[in-house]
C-alpha positions in Angstrom: 30.2 9.3 -0.3 30.7 8.5 -4.1 27.1 8.4 -5.7 26.4 4.5 -6.4 25.2 3.6 -10.0 21.6 3.2 -8.3 21.6 6.9 -7.1 22.7 7.9 -10.9 19.9 5.8 -12.4 17.1 7.2 -9.6 18.6 11.0 -10.8 18.1 10.1 -14.5 14.5 8.9 -14.2 13.7 11.9 -12.0 15.0 14.1 -14.5 13.3 12.2 -17.0 10.3 12.4 -15.7 10.5 16.1 -15.2 11.1 16.7 -18.7 8.1 14.8 -19.7 6.0 16.6 -17.0 7.1 20.2 -18.1 5.3 19.0 -21.5 1.9 19.1 -19.7 0.0 22.2 -18.4 0.5 23.2 -14.8 -2.9 22.0 -13.4 -2.2 18.6 -15.1 1.1 17.8 -14.1 -0.1 18.8 -10.2 -2.8 16.0 -10.6 0.1 13.0 -11.9 1.8 14.3 -8.3 -1.1 14.0 -6.6 -1.8 10.1 -8.4 1.7 9.2 -7.7 1.4 10.7 -4.1 -1.9 8.5 -3.9 0.4 5.1 -5.1 2.8 5.8 -2.3 -0.7 5.3 0.2 -2.1 2.5 -1.7 -1.1 0.1 -3.0 2.4 0.5 -2.2 2.1 1.4 1.4 5.1 3.0 2.0 5.4 4.0 5.7 1.6 4.1 5.7 1.3 2.7 8.8 3.4 5.0 10.7 1.5 7.9 8.9 -1.6 6.9 10.5 -0.5 6.3 13.8 0.8 10.0 13.7 -2.2 11.2 12.3 -4.4 9.5 15.0 -1.8 10.6 17.8 -2.5 14.3 16.4 -5.9 14.0 16.5 -7.3 11.5 19.1 -10.9 12.1 18.5 -10.7 10.9 15.1 -11.8 7.6 13.9 -10.1 5.1 11.6 -12.0 6.3 8.3 -11.4 9.8 8.8 -7.3 8.8 10.0 -7.2 7.0 6.7 -8.8 9.9 4.3 -6.4 12.4 6.1 -3.4 10.5 5.5 -4.6 9.5 2.0 -5.1 13.6 1.2 -1.4 14.0 3.0 0.0 11.5 0.3 -1.7 13.2 -2.5 -0.4 16.7 -1.3 3.1 15.7 -0.8 3.4 14.4 -4.4 1.5 17.2 -5.8 4.1 19.7 -3.8 7.2 17.2 -5.0 6.0 18.1 -8.9 5.7 21.5 -7.8 9.1 22.0 -6.5 10.6 19.9 -9.8 8.6 22.2 -11.8 9.6 25.3 -9.9 12.3 26.6 -12.4 10.3 26.3 -15.5 6.9 27.7 -14.1 5.6 30.9 -15.7 5.4 33.8 -13.5 1.2 34.2 -13.7 1.4 30.4 -13.2 3.3 30.8 -10.0 1.4 33.7 -8.7 -1.8 31.5 -9.2 -0.6 28.6 -6.8 -0.9 31.2 -4.0 -3.9 32.5 -2.2 -3.7 36.4 -1.7 -4.1 37.3 2.0 -3.6 40.5 4.3 -0.1 40.0 4.0 0.5 39.3 0.3 1.3 43.0 0.1 5.1 41.8 1.6 5.8 39.6 -1.3 5.0 42.0 -3.6 7.5 44.6 -1.9 10.3 42.3 -2.1 9.9 41.1 -5.2 10.2 45.1 -6.0 13.2 45.4 -4.2 11.6 47.0 -1.2 12.1 46.4 2.9 10.5 43.3 4.3 8.9 45.5 6.7 
């Protein structure tokens, strides 16, 4: 399928937004992503009813307010993640490592990065 003009314009807009976000500190760019995600929940309401229905089905004991809170937070997380992924090639190593919380298996990542075996 050959890309349409609309697809090319959307791609150009995405590249322009990414270029602008690269100028910001990572923390600020992530907040912009969260704000964009929140716009998807309200006022735009992109698939909001579907998301709320799925959250309610996954957690049947929750009230409507808690379902809405989780749904809103999910949209914010999705927006932040989208920005992180778009900026991933440009994130400094120290900033990238700061996105993760070390746990008991964190040493495996260090060994992989050093060229060691997974196990």
